[in-house]
C-alpha positions in Angstrom: -12.9 100.7 154.7 -10.9 102.2 157.2 -10.9 101.4 160.4 -10.1 103.4 163.8 -8.7 101.0 166.5 -8.9 101.9 170.5 -6.8 99.5 172.5 -5.6 98.9 176.0 -2.1 98.0 173.9 0.2 100.3 172.6 1.2 99.8 168.9 4.8 100.8 169.5 6.0 98.2 171.9 8.1 95.2 172.1 5.1 92.8 171.9 2.3 92.1 169.5 -1.1 91.7 170.9 -4.6 90.7 169.1 -5.5 94.6 168.2 -1.9 95.5 167.2 -1.6 92.3 164.7 -5.1 93.0 163.4 -4.5 96.8 162.5 -1.2 95.5 160.8 -3.1 92.9 158.6 -5.9 95.0 158.0 -4.1 97.8 156.9 -1.9 95.5 154.0 -5.9 96.7 151.9 -7.6 99.0 154.3 -6.7 102.4 155.7 -6.1 101.8 159.2 -6.1 104.6 162.4 -4.5 103.3 165.3 -4.8 105.4 168.9 -2.5 104.4 171.2 -3.9 104.6 174.9 -4.6 107.9 176.1 -2.0 109.0 179.4 -3.8 109.7 182.7 -2.9 112.3 185.5 -1.9 109.5 187.9 0.2 108.1 185.0 1.7 111.3 183.7 3.7 111.6 187.1 4.2 108.1 188.0 5.3 105.2 185.5 8.1 103.2 185.0 6.8 101.5 181.6 9.7 103.4 179.0 6.9 103.0 176.1 4.2 105.2 178.3 7.1 107.4 179.0 7.6 107.8 175.1 4.0 108.9 174.7 5.0 111.5 177.6 8.2 112.8 176.1 6.1 113.7 173.0 3.7 115.4 175.1 5.8 117.8 176.7 7.8 118.7 173.6 4.4 119.3 171.8 4.7 116.3 169.5 1.8 114.3 169.7 -0.6 113.8 166.8 -0.3 111.5 163.8 2.2 109.6 162.4 2.4 107.8 159.3 3.9 104.1 160.0 3.0 102.6 156.9 1.1 104.0 153.5 -2.0 102.8 155.1 -1.2 102.5 158.8 -1.4 105.5 161.0 -0.9 106.2 164.9 -2.3 108.2 167.1 -0.6 109.8 169.9 -3.3 111.8 171.9 -2.0 115.2 173.7 -5.0 115.6 176.1 -4.5 114.2 179.8 -7.0 112.0 181.1 -7.9 112.5 184.9 -7.4 109.5 186.9 -11.1 108.6 188.2 -11.1 104.5 189.2 -10.8 105.5 192.9 -14.5 107.0 192.3 -16.6 103.8 194.6 -20.1 104.6 192.7 -20.4 103.3 189.1 -23.1 106.2 188.7 -21.2 109.4 189.8 -17.8 107.4 187.9 -19.7 107.5 184.6 -20.7 111.1 184.7 -16.5 111.8 185.4 -16.2 108.9 182.6 -18.1 110.9 179.9 -16.0 114.1 179.9 -13.1 111.8 179.6 -14.4 110.1 176.7 -15.1 113.3 175.3 -11.7 114.9 175.7 -10.8 111.3 174.2 -13.1 111.7 171.2 -12.1 115.0 170.2 -8.5 114.4 169.4 -9.8 111.4 167.7 -12.2 112.9 165.5 -9.6 115.4 164.6 -7.2 112.7 163.6 -10.1 111.1 161.2 -10.5 114.9 159.7 -7.0 115.0 159.0 -7.0 111.6 157.2 -10.1 112.1 155.1 -11.9 109.4 156.7 -15.7 110.4 155.1 -16.7 106.9 157.6 -15.1 104.3 159.2 -15.4 101.3 161.3 -14.6 101.6 165.0 -12.8 98.6 166.8 -12.6 98.6 170.6 -9.7 96.4 172.3 -11.2 95.8 176.1 -11.1 99.5 176.5 -14.3 99.6 178.7 -14.0 103.3 180.5 -12.3 105.6 177.9 -13.7 104.6 174.8 -17.3 103.7 176.4 -19.2 106.4 175.1 -16.9 106.7 171.7 -19.7 105.2 169.8 -22.1 108.0 170.6 -19.5 110.5 170.4 -17.7 109.3 167.0 -20.7 107.9 165.4 -18.6 105.5 163.3 -19.8 103.3 160.5 -20.0 100.4 163.0 -19.0 99.7 166.1 -17.0 96.4 167.0 -16.0 95.1 170.7 -13.1 93.0 170.6 -12.9 90.3 173.6 -10.1 89.0 173.9 -9.0 88.7 177.6 -10.9 88.5 180.8 -9.6 91.6 182.2 -12.6 91.2 184.9 -10.4 89.3 187.0 -8.4 92.5 188.0 -9.4 94.4 190.5 -9.0 98.0 188.7 -11.5 96.5 186.1 -13.6 94.7 188.2 -14.8 97.8 190.2 -16.6 99.4 187.3 -15.9 96.7 184.6 -18.3 94.3 186.1 -21.4 96.6 185.4 -20.5 98.8 182.4 -18.4 96.0 180.0 -22.2 94.0 179.7 -23.8 97.5 178.6 -20.5 98.0 176.2 -21.3 94.9 174.4 -25.0 95.6 174.6 -24.6 98.5 172.3 -21.9 97.5 170.5 -22.9 96.7 166.7 -21.2 92.9 166.8 -18.7 91.7 169.3 -16.2 89.4 168.2 -13.8 86.8 170.5 -10.4 84.8 170.0 -12.4 82.3 172.7 -15.2 80.0 172.5 -15.8 80.9 175.9 -15.6 84.5 175.3 -18.4 84.0 172.7 -20.6 82.4 175.2 -20.4 85.2 177.9 -21.0 87.7 174.9 -24.2 86.1 173.7 -25.9 87.0 176.7 -25.5 90.5 176.0 -25.3 90.6 172.1 -26.7 88.1 169.7 -24.0 89.3 167.4 -20.8 87.7 169.1 -18.9 85.7 167.0 -15.4 83.7 167.4 -12.4 84.8 164.8 -10.2 82.8 166.9 -6.0 84.1 167.2 -2.7 84.1 164.7 0.7 84.0 164.8 3.7 85.8 163.4 4.6 83.2 161.3 7.6 84.3 159.8 8.9 85.5 162.9 8.2 81.5 164.2 9.9 80.3 160.8 10.6 76.7 161.9 13.2 76.5 159.0 15.0 79.4 160.2 18.6 78.3 161.9 19.1 79.8 165.3 22.4 79.4 167.2 22.0 78.4 171.0 21.9 81.5 173.2 24.3 81.9 175.5 22.7 81.4 178.7 21.5 77.9 177.2 24.7 76.9 176.1 25.6 75.4 179.9 22.6 73.7 180.5 22.1 70.4 180.6 19.2 68.7 178.7 16.5 68.5 178.6 15.3 72.1 179.0 12.1 72.8 180.1 11.1 76.3 178.9 8.3 78.9 179.6 8.1 82.4 177.9 5.9 84.9 179.1 5.0 87.2 182.0 5.6 85.5 185.3 2.6 86.1 187.5 0.8 84.3 190.0 -2.5 85.6 188.8 -2.0 83.2 185.9 0.6 80.9 186.5 0.5 78.2 189.2 4.0 78.8 190.9 3.3 75.7 193.1 3.1 73.4 190.5 6.4 74.7 188.7 8.1 74.5 192.0 6.5 70.7 192.3 8.2 69.9 188.5 11.4 71.4 189.5 11.7 69.7 192.6 10.4 66.2 190.9 12.9 66.5 188.0 16.4 67.6 189.3 18.1 66.7 185.9 15.8 69.3 183.8 16.5 72.0 183.2 14.0 74.6 183.8 14.1 77.8 181.9 11.6 80.9 182.7 11.8 83.9 180.4 10.2 86.7 181.4 9.3 89.5 184.0 8.7 88.4 187.3 5.9 89.6 190.1 6.3 89.3 193.8 5.3 85.9 194.3 7.7 84.9 192.1 10.6 86.8 193.2 10.7 86.0 196.4 9.8 82.3 195.5 12.1 78.6 196.0 12.7 78.6 192.6 15.7 80.8 192.9 17.0 78.6 195.7 16.9 75.8 193.0 20.0 74.7 190.8 17.9 73.3 187.8 15.6 76.5 187.6 17.1 79.3 185.4 15.2 82.8 185.3 16.5 84.7 182.1 14.4 88.1 182.7 12.4 89.7 180.0 13.8 89.4 176.2 12.0 91.0 173.4 9.6 89.6 171.3 11.7 89.8 168.4 14.7 87.9 170.1 12.4 84.8 171.6 12.5 82.1 168.4 16.3 81.1 169.5 15.1 79.9 172.9 11.7 78.5 172.0 14.0 76.8 169.2 16.5 75.3 171.6 14.0 74.0 174.4 13.1 70.1 174.3 9.4 70.9 175.8 7.7 74.1 176.3 5.1 74.7 178.9 2.5 76.4 179.9 1.8 76.0 183.6 -1.5 78.1 184.1 -3.4 78.2 187.3 -7.1 77.5 186.5 -8.9 80.6 187.3 -11.9 83.1 186.1 -9.0 85.0 184.2 -7.4 82.1 182.5 -10.1 79.6 182.2 -11.1 80.7 178.3 -8.3 82.8 177.5 -6.3 81.9 174.1 -2.7 81.7 175.3 -1.1 82.8 172.1 2.5 81.7 173.6 0.7 78.0 172.4 0.9 78.7 168.7 4.5 79.8 168.8 5.9 77.0 170.5 3.8 74.6 168.0 5.2 76.8 165.1 8.6 76.0 165.8 7.7 71.8 166.1 8.1 72.1 169.9 6.3 69.6 172.2 3.9 71.4 174.4 2.6 70.4 178.1 0.1 72.7 179.6 -2.2 73.3 182.2 -6.6 71.8 180.6 -8.7 75.2 180.1 -11.3 75.7 178.5 -9.4 77.1 175.0 -6.4 74.1 175.9 -9.2 71.5 175.0 -11.3 73.1 172.6 -8.4 74.6 170.1 -5.0 72.2 171.5 -6.0 68.8 172.4 -5.0 67.4 169.6 -1.3 68.6 169.8 -0.4 69.3 173.2 -0.3 67.2 176.6 -3.0 68.4 178.6 -2.6 67.9 182.6 -5.3 68.5 185.3 -3.0 67.5 188.2 0.8 68.0 189.4 1.9 64.4 188.6 -0.2 64.5 185.5 1.9 67.7 184.7 5.2 65.7 185.4 4.5 62.7 183.3 3.5 64.5 180.4 7.0 66.1 180.5 8.5 62.8 180.4 6.4 62.0 177.8 6.8 64.6 175.7 10.3 63.9 175.6 10.4 60.1 175.2 7.9 60.8 172.5 9.2 64.0 170.4 10.0 62.4 167.0 10.2 64.4 163.2 6.9 63.2 162.3 4.7 64.9 164.6 7.2 68.1 165.0 6.0 68.1 161.3 2.5 67.9 162.0 2.5 70.5 164.9 4.4 73.0 162.3 1.6 72.1 160.2 -1.0 73.0 162.4 0.5 76.3 163.9 0.7 77.5 159.9 -3.6 77.5 160.1 -3.4 80.6 162.4 -2.6 83.3 160.0 -3.7 86.9 160.4 -4.8 86.9 156.8 -7.1 84.2 158.1 -8.4 85.9 161.5 -8.5 89.5 159.4 -11.0 87.3 156.6 -13.4 85.7 159.1 -13.7 89.2 161.0 -14.6 91.4 157.5 -16.8 88.5 156.9 -19.1 88.9 160.2 -18.7 92.8 159.5 -20.2 92.6 156.4 -22.7 90.5 157.7 -23.8 92.5 160.4 -23.7 95.6 158.0 -26.0 94.2 155.6 -28.6 94.2 158.7 -28.5 97.4 159.6 
């Protein structure tokens, strides 16, 4: 089969996503075209993202188009600038302008499909609600798949028009695949062909047996080291919980790896001697840090964005044998309750830190590693293809 991916995520960045990982795994046995997100006019003139800037440089130098990444995986960087239209208050009017944006986008994808000799293909749309809303009609794929792997409607940009448009996009897709059971429950309201496919992890990168030296930033810290890896944003993380835990356990070193939003930058955490901010670290360089944490945490704030999200970092923590302390959410309960310490209050979270340290031993580490190994991308792809073939048989 041939696959075309459209996504909110670029494939040439320092982090993987569900769509990029699926595309790479599928390309082991199928032809795949991965379309990097197009550039809109506003972004063209104002962005600080180095990966988006690389795309803009290609546009300026007239070097966009299809490039071969591997024998079966091709990447498309589009040339056309889309109009920045999210300021339009009416979804009806927005949709008219959005159709013309979609036509620009589809035109370049269609040419890439022709150049790659795809006689037919399956379209997989990873949360690109607006720019890819009309691609089913414009590109006429053999099958259209909507990948629901994050709750973007909790963000104002997406909520404005996405509240109306995402259900319509789910409804007209041939099937919806989700990485959490909560997302499946929501998708079934709009499309009977909605399925759970789970999530995967780069088990080669997060291989427990790999030897890692202690990173320089951790060498001078007193143990135990409590570590978090990921974006430090108050929309998804409970800042007050982290502050409370750091104050309650001054003898514990709290290490936070990731970019901070304004709330974190201005927080009292920066005045605490036992809290250490390391900034953003490339995904390929993360395993040595996790390897030398004593406990890994995911102090999520529970809201509409996080309640059903699948936190991939949990599998990465477990793959390296680390005890995990996390706030209880639907996915944490459904998937990880047997392998993580879950909490609903600050006191439970702090007690869980203590228990995670005192109860850690080689046998339970082995259980965590074995559990994490079940999250192979090859398994996720196998499930995905099974649902695709099942729905194709109904059409």
